[in-house]
C-alpha positions as CSV (number, residue, x, y, z in Angstrom):
1,M,-163.0,99.7,-121.6
2,W,-165.5,100.2,-119.2
3,A,-168.0,99.0,-121.9
4,Q,-166.5,96.1,-122.2
5,I,-166.5,95.5,-118.3
6,R,-170.3,95.9,-118.7
7,E,-170.8,93.6,-121.4
8,L,-168.8,90.9,-119.7
9,A,-170.8,91.3,-116.4
10,I,-174.1,91.2,-118.7
11,A,-172.9,88.3,-120.0
12,V,-172.2,86.6,-116.8
13,T,-175.6,87.5,-115.3
14,D,-177.8,86.6,-118.5
15,H,-176.3,83.3,-118.8
16,P,-179.2,80.8,-119.3
17,Y,-178.2,78.6,-116.3
18,W,-179.8,81.0,-113.8
19,A,-183.1,80.9,-115.9
20,S,-182.8,77.3,-115.3
21,L,-183.2,77.8,-111.5
22,P,-186.2,78.8,-109.7
23,R,-186.5,82.3,-109.2
24,E,-186.3,82.0,-105.0
25,E,-182.9,79.9,-105.4
26,V,-180.9,82.1,-107.6
27,V,-179.4,84.3,-105.2
28,S,-178.2,81.4,-102.9
29,A,-177.0,79.7,-106.0
30,R,-174.9,82.9,-107.3
31,M,-173.9,82.8,-103.5
32,T,-172.7,79.1,-103.4
33,L,-171.0,79.4,-106.8
34,K,-169.1,82.7,-105.6
35,K,-168.1,80.4,-102.2
36,K,-167.2,77.1,-104.0
37,A,-163.7,75.8,-103.4
38,R,-161.7,74.2,-105.6
39,P,-162.2,70.1,-106.3
40,A,-159.8,68.6,-103.6
41,D,-156.9,67.4,-104.8
42,E,-156.2,63.8,-105.8
43,P,-153.3,61.8,-106.8
44,T,-152.8,60.7,-110.3
45,E,-152.0,57.4,-110.9
46,A,-148.5,58.6,-112.3
47,E,-148.0,60.0,-108.5
48,G,-149.2,57.0,-106.4
49,V,-151.7,56.7,-103.7
50,D,-149.6,58.3,-101.4
51,A,-148.8,61.5,-103.3
52,V,-151.0,64.5,-102.9
53,R,-151.0,67.3,-105.9
54,R,-150.1,70.8,-104.0
55,P,-152.3,73.9,-105.0
56,D,-151.0,76.5,-107.3
57,P,-149.2,78.9,-105.5
58,L,-149.5,82.0,-107.5
59,L,-153.7,81.9,-107.8
60,P,-156.4,79.6,-106.9
61,L,-158.5,78.8,-110.2
62,P,-162.4,77.9,-110.2
63,P,-163.5,74.9,-111.4
64,S,-166.2,76.5,-113.7
65,L,-165.5,77.1,-117.1
66,D,-167.8,80.2,-117.2
67,Q,-165.8,81.7,-114.1
68,L,-162.5,80.7,-115.9
69,Q,-163.9,82.8,-118.7
70,V,-164.8,85.8,-116.9
71,I,-161.4,85.4,-115.3
72,R,-159.6,85.3,-118.7
73,R,-161.4,88.2,-120.1
74,W,-160.5,90.2,-117.0
75,L,-156.7,89.4,-117.5
76,E,-157.3,90.7,-120.9
77,L,-158.3,94.0,-120.3
78,T,-156.1,94.2,-117.5
79,L,-153.3,93.4,-119.8
80,T,-154.4,96.1,-122.4
81,R,-154.3,98.8,-119.9
82,V,-150.8,97.6,-118.8
83,D,-149.4,97.7,-122.5
84,E,-150.7,101.1,-123.1
85,R,-149.6,102.5,-119.7
86,I,-146.2,101.1,-121.0
87,T,-146.4,102.9,-124.6
88,A,-147.0,106.0,-122.5
89,L,-144.1,105.7,-120.1
90,R,-141.5,104.8,-122.7
91,A,-142.8,108.2,-124.9
92,E,-142.1,110.0,-121.9
93,E,-138.8,108.8,-121.4
94,D,-138.1,109.1,-125.2
95,E,-139.5,112.8,-125.1
96,K,-136.9,113.5,-122.3
97,A,-134.3,111.9,-123.8
98,R,-134.7,114.3,-126.8
99,R,-134.4,117.2,-125.1
100,L,-131.4,119.6,-125.2
101,P,-129.5,119.2,-121.8
102,L,-129.9,122.6,-119.7
103,P,-127.3,124.8,-120.0
104,A,-124.8,125.2,-117.6
105,A,-125.1,128.2,-114.5
106,P,-123.3,131.2,-115.5
107,D,-119.7,132.1,-113.5
108,W,-120.8,135.4,-113.0
109,W,-124.2,137.2,-113.1
110,V,-124.8,141.2,-113.1
111,E,-128.1,142.1,-111.3
112,Y,-130.1,144.6,-112.6
113,G,-132.3,147.4,-111.1
114,N,-135.9,148.3,-110.9
115,G,-137.2,150.8,-112.8
116,A,-137.1,152.9,-116.3
117,R,-133.4,153.0,-115.4
118,R,-132.6,149.8,-114.9
119,M,-128.9,150.1,-114.4
120,P,-126.4,147.2,-113.0
121,E,-126.4,147.6,-109.3
122,L,-124.7,144.4,-107.8
123,A,-122.5,141.8,-109.3
124,H,-122.7,138.1,-108.4
125,T,-120.2,134.9,-108.8
126,G,-122.6,131.8,-110.2
127,V,-123.3,130.3,-107.2
128,C,-124.7,133.2,-105.2
129,E,-128.4,132.5,-104.8
130,T,-129.7,135.8,-103.4
131,T,-131.0,137.3,-106.7
132,S,-133.2,135.9,-109.3
133,R,-133.3,139.1,-111.4
134,G,-130.1,139.4,-113.6
135,K,-128.2,138.5,-116.7
136,P,-125.8,136.1,-116.8
137,S,-121.8,137.7,-117.8
138,T,-118.2,137.2,-118.2
139,A,-115.8,137.7,-115.7
140,Q,-114.3,140.6,-117.4
141,A,-117.6,142.2,-118.0
142,V,-117.6,142.0,-114.1
143,R,-114.4,143.4,-113.1
144,E,-115.3,146.4,-115.7
145,L,-117.9,147.1,-113.6
146,L,-116.6,147.1,-110.2
147,L,-113.6,149.2,-111.4
148,S,-116.0,151.6,-113.4
149,G,-116.7,153.5,-110.3
150,R,-120.5,153.8,-112.0
151,G,-122.2,152.7,-108.4
152,V,-122.1,149.0,-108.8
153,M,-121.3,147.1,-105.8
154,A,-119.7,143.5,-105.0
155,C,-122.1,141.0,-103.7
156,P,-121.4,141.2,-99.6
157,Q,-122.4,137.4,-99.2
158,C,-120.9,135.4,-102.5
159,R,-118.0,138.6,-102.9
160,P,-117.0,138.9,-106.0
161,D,-114.4,141.3,-105.7
162,S,-112.3,139.0,-103.6
163,E,-112.8,136.1,-106.2
164,L,-111.9,138.3,-109.0
165,G,-108.6,139.5,-107.2
166,L,-109.6,143.0,-107.0
167,L,-109.1,143.3,-103.4
168,D,-105.3,142.6,-103.6
169,T,-105.1,145.7,-105.9
């Protein structure tokens, strides 16, 4: 794209019109062209003498054909970039839609200790956020671990033993 912009800039600056001017006047002529305003709006015969044509509120366009062609080329390049970005974003959205949704969070967790033994240490409810190392479990498996007497404790924050009704027995 930058190569196209460079070619367009070269085409504008090397236009034969600039060669026809004396070298001393080229810069001032370019500045005059740059600053040149639109011609005054004149009413058409159909509008009558009292009517005045209102300027285009979106974009005042220059009167020069060369300037209009440069603007047109720039808009084409910009539109191409916008179309490419739209295509990329649609592809990303399609990819997200194709992905499977994340599985639901488990209702129960069993946290395992460090080291070679990696024995169960704590039981958690599924909403407990105090652990990141553990495995999902079932209510029955957590109940059996808590009642087994193998040293598995209930998390003091989420209290799975009260959730399972073990404190009532």
